[in-house]
C-alpha positions in Angstrom: 139.6 65.5 145.3 141.7 66.5 148.2 140.4 68.2 151.3 140.3 72.0 151.2 143.5 73.5 152.6 143.2 76.6 154.7 145.4 79.6 154.1 147.6 77.9 151.6 150.8 79.8 150.6 152.2 80.1 147.1 154.9 77.7 148.1 152.3 75.0 149.1 150.4 75.5 145.8 153.7 75.2 143.9 154.6 72.0 145.7 151.2 70.4 145.0 151.3 71.4 141.3 155.0 70.4 140.9 156.0 73.8 139.7 158.0 76.8 141.0 156.6 79.5 143.2 157.3 82.0 140.4 155.1 79.9 138.0 152.2 80.0 140.5 152.6 83.8 140.9 152.5 84.2 137.1 149.3 82.1 136.8 147.6 84.2 139.5 148.7 87.6 138.0 149.3 87.0 134.3 148.1 83.6 133.1 148.9 84.3 129.5 152.6 84.3 130.3 152.5 80.6 131.4 152.5 77.5 129.2 149.1 75.8 128.9 150.5 72.6 130.6 151.8 74.4 133.7 148.8 76.7 133.9 146.4 73.8 133.9 148.3 72.1 136.7 148.3 75.2 138.9 144.6 76.0 138.1 143.7 72.4 139.0 145.3 72.7 142.4 143.7 76.1 143.0 140.3 74.7 142.1 140.7 71.6 144.3 142.0 73.4 147.4 140.0 76.6 147.2 143.2 78.7 147.4 142.6 82.4 147.5 145.5 84.8 146.6 146.5 87.4 149.2 145.0 90.4 147.5 147.0 92.9 149.3 150.3 91.2 148.4 149.0 90.7 144.9 148.3 94.4 144.6 151.7 95.4 145.9 153.5 92.9 143.6 151.6 93.8 140.4 150.9 97.5 141.3 147.3 96.7 140.3 144.3 96.9 142.6 141.8 95.1 140.4 139.4 98.0 140.9 138.1 100.2 138.0 135.9 103.2 138.2 132.8 104.1 136.2 132.2 107.8 136.0 128.9 109.1 134.7 129.1 112.9 134.5 125.4 113.4 135.0 123.5 114.1 138.2 122.2 111.0 139.9 118.5 111.8 139.4 119.0 111.9 135.6 121.1 108.7 135.5 118.4 106.6 137.2 115.5 108.2 135.3 117.1 107.3 132.0 116.7 103.6 131.0 119.9 103.8 129.0 122.2 103.9 132.0 121.0 100.8 133.8 121.6 98.7 130.7 125.0 100.2 130.2 126.0 99.6 133.8 124.7 96.0 133.6 127.1 95.4 130.6 130.0 96.9 132.4 129.3 95.1 135.6 128.9 91.7 133.7 132.3 92.2 132.0 134.0 93.2 135.3 132.6 90.0 137.0 133.9 87.8 134.2 137.3 89.3 134.6 137.4 89.3 138.4 137.4 93.1 138.6 135.8 95.3 141.2 133.6 98.1 139.8 133.2 101.4 141.6 130.5 103.8 140.5 131.1 107.6 140.8 128.0 109.8 140.6 127.2 113.3 141.9 124.0 114.9 143.2 124.6 118.3 141.7 127.0 120.2 139.5 128.5 121.8 142.6 130.0 118.5 143.9 131.2 117.3 140.4 134.8 118.5 141.2 134.8 116.6 144.5 133.6 113.4 142.8 136.3 113.8 140.1 139.0 114.3 142.7 137.8 111.1 144.6 137.8 109.1 141.4 141.2 110.3 140.0 143.1 111.4 143.0 143.2 108.3 145.3 145.6 106.2 143.2 143.5 103.1 144.0 141.9 102.7 140.5 143.6 100.7 137.8 141.7 102.7 135.2 138.3 104.4 134.5 135.4 104.1 132.1 133.7 107.4 131.4 130.2 107.5 130.0 130.2 110.9 128.4 130.4 112.7 125.1 130.4 116.4 126.0 132.2 118.8 123.7 133.7 120.5 126.8 134.7 117.9 129.3 137.1 118.9 132.1 137.7 115.2 132.8 139.6 114.5 129.6 142.6 116.7 130.2 142.7 115.7 133.8 142.8 112.0 132.9 145.5 112.6 130.2 147.6 114.7 132.6 147.5 112.0 135.3 148.1 109.3 132.7 145.2 107.2 134.0 144.1 104.4 131.6 140.7 105.4 130.4 138.0 104.3 128.0 135.0 106.5 127.0 131.6 105.2 126.1 130.6 107.7 123.5 133.0 109.6 121.1 134.9 112.3 122.9 135.4 115.6 121.0 139.1 115.0 120.6 139.8 111.3 120.3 143.4 111.5 119.3 144.6 110.6 122.8 141.6 108.7 124.1 140.1 105.2 123.5 136.4 104.9 123.1 133.5 102.6 122.2 130.5 104.1 120.4 127.8 103.3 117.9 127.5 104.8 114.4 125.1 107.6 115.4 125.2 109.3 112.0 124.2 106.1 110.2 121.5 105.3 112.7 119.8 108.7 112.4 120.2 108.5 108.6 118.5 105.1 108.6 115.6 106.4 110.7 115.0 109.5 108.6 115.4 107.6 105.3 112.8 105.1 106.4 110.3 108.0 107.1 111.0 109.5 103.7 110.4 106.1 102.0 107.1 105.8 103.7 106.0 109.1 102.1 106.1 111.6 104.9 106.7 115.2 103.8 107.3 117.3 107.0 109.8 115.3 109.0 111.0 117.0 112.1 113.7 115.9 114.6 114.1 116.2 118.3 117.8 116.2 118.7 120.0 115.2 121.7 121.9 118.0 123.4 124.0 119.8 120.8 126.9 120.2 123.3 127.5 116.5 122.9 129.0 114.5 120.0 126.0 112.1 120.1 123.5 114.9 119.7 125.5 116.4 116.9 126.0 113.1 115.1 122.3 112.1 115.2 121.4 115.6 113.9 123.9 115.2 111.1 122.4 111.8 110.1 118.9 113.4 109.9 120.2 116.3 107.7 122.2 113.9 105.5 119.1 111.8 104.7 117.0 114.9 103.8 119.6 116.4 101.6 120.5 113.2 99.7 116.8 112.9 98.8 116.4 116.4 97.7 114.4 117.5 100.7 114.6 121.2 101.8 115.8 121.6 105.4 113.4 123.6 107.6 115.4 124.7 110.6 112.1 125.2 112.5 111.6 121.5 112.4 114.8 120.9 114.4 114.3 121.2 118.1 116.9 120.4 120.8 116.2 118.0 123.7 118.4 116.5 126.4 117.4 112.8 125.9 114.8 113.0 128.7 111.1 112.2 128.3 110.2 115.7 129.6 112.4 117.3 126.9 110.7 115.2 124.3 107.3 116.4 125.5 108.4 120.1 125.5 109.9 119.8 122.1 106.8 118.2 120.6 104.7 121.0 122.1 107.0 123.5 120.2 106.6 121.5 117.0 102.8 121.0 117.0 102.0 124.4 115.4 104.3 123.5 112.5 102.2 120.4 111.7 104.9 117.8 111.1 103.7 114.5 109.9 106.7 112.5 111.2 109.3 112.8 113.9 112.8 111.3 114.4 113.5 111.6 118.1 117.2 111.0 119.0 116.3 108.8 122.0 113.5 106.5 123.0 112.7 108.5 126.1 112.2 111.7 124.0 110.0 109.7 121.6 107.8 108.7 124.5 107.6 112.3 125.7 106.6 113.4 122.1 103.8 110.8 122.0 102.6 112.1 125.4 102.3 115.6 123.9 100.5 114.2 120.8 98.1 112.3 123.0 97.4 115.4 125.0 96.7 117.3 121.8 94.2 114.6 120.6 96.5 113.3 117.9 97.3 109.7 117.2 100.6 107.9 116.5 101.1 106.9 113.8 97.8 108.0 112.3 98.5 111.7 112.6 102.2 111.8 113.3 104.7 109.0 112.9 107.6 108.6 115.3 110.9 106.8 115.3 113.2 106.7 118.4 116.8 105.7 119.0 118.0 103.1 121.5 115.6 100.1 121.5 115.7 99.8 125.3 113.2 97.4 127.0 110.4 100.0 127.3 110.2 100.5 123.5 108.6 97.1 122.9 106.2 97.5 125.8 105.1 101.0 124.9 101.5 101.5 123.5 101.9 101.6 120.5 105.2 99.7 120.3 107.9 102.1 119.3 109.8 101.9 116.0 113.4 102.7 116.9 117.1 102.4 116.0 118.6 99.6 118.0 122.0 100.3 119.5 123.9 97.6 121.4 124.1 99.4 124.8 125.0 96.3 126.9 127.6 95.3 124.4 129.1 98.8 124.5 129.6 98.4 128.2 131.2 95.0 128.0 133.5 96.2 125.2 134.6 99.2 127.2 135.9 96.9 129.9 137.7 94.7 127.4 139.4 97.7 125.8 140.4 99.0 129.3 141.9 95.6 130.1 143.9 95.8 126.9 145.1 99.2 127.8 146.2 98.0 131.2 148.0 95.0 129.7 149.6 96.4 126.6 149.2 100.2 126.6 147.2 100.0 123.4 148.9 102.6 121.3 147.5 104.2 119.3 144.2 104.5 121.2 141.4 102.1 120.3 138.3 103.4 118.5 135.4 100.9 118.2 132.3 102.0 116.4 129.4 99.4 116.4 126.6 99.3 113.8 122.9 100.1 114.5 119.8 98.7 113.0 116.2 99.8 112.4 113.6 97.9 114.4 110.1 98.5 112.7 107.1 98.4 115.1 103.9 100.4 115.1 104.8 104.1 115.5 106.2 104.7 112.1 103.1 103.6 110.2 104.9 100.8 108.2 102.7 98.3 110.0 99.1 99.2 109.3 96.4 98.5 111.8 
């Protein structure tokens, strides 16, 4: 192997590889456009010499910065209290590293500085594109992104997906699976703690719960439907509201809300699943470690993040018209809290 060459130019790499300067430039910026033989020759020289492209020149030439933004339209405190977001960010970060992209995270500390964060994210012109982890029915970010023609991918189904690409899971099917399982186990008064009903995720998981009840001839009692916000505290509060109605089973639309519901049951001297069975939604790491281990609907959160990056890269390279819509399946993970596994 040759000695490392310091500050090599494209011309020197081209000479060592026996190709033109233009071929080296294409290998650096768009390898798919170069024949495998020439690409291997150039990549061999780059590997042996430790050549590093001039990133500033590369950005000017390609009009790409190699930087993408991740916008999470929730206050910072909520983001880091929810075990969902660290797993999602890990998946996005992993895909960025695999594709030599730099990830910039945009968070805000209160609703008051949301507009300033959005302006920083969208107004600098430094980002190649953005990933938005949001599913709100009213989202001021969507028209802003469309108006500025910024390549964007949503994690979670936006309310109007006709002009936006997104990656999501089948929330209706997951909630249907959870509720159907509780019905098969013989529970009669099955309540649900929904996600926020100003989000497509909350609406879809509520719809799956209702679908399961109606298909099996169960009467829907609206009093057994209580809205949460995916947090543990909201699960606790919702369960306190449900206790006087004496449900024998709960479908909670997130693991965190399921944990909060079990907190309220324990406080009331009730056992899970002996008195009230519970199924959550997510299957994040705390679900298996919880006491008792939580029965839940598994969604591929990390995979969602990685796919969002892949779809964004496709948008950047090809334009991807019409927008891409990827919906991944969920699965039921049976542990102790549903009562299917008897002590």
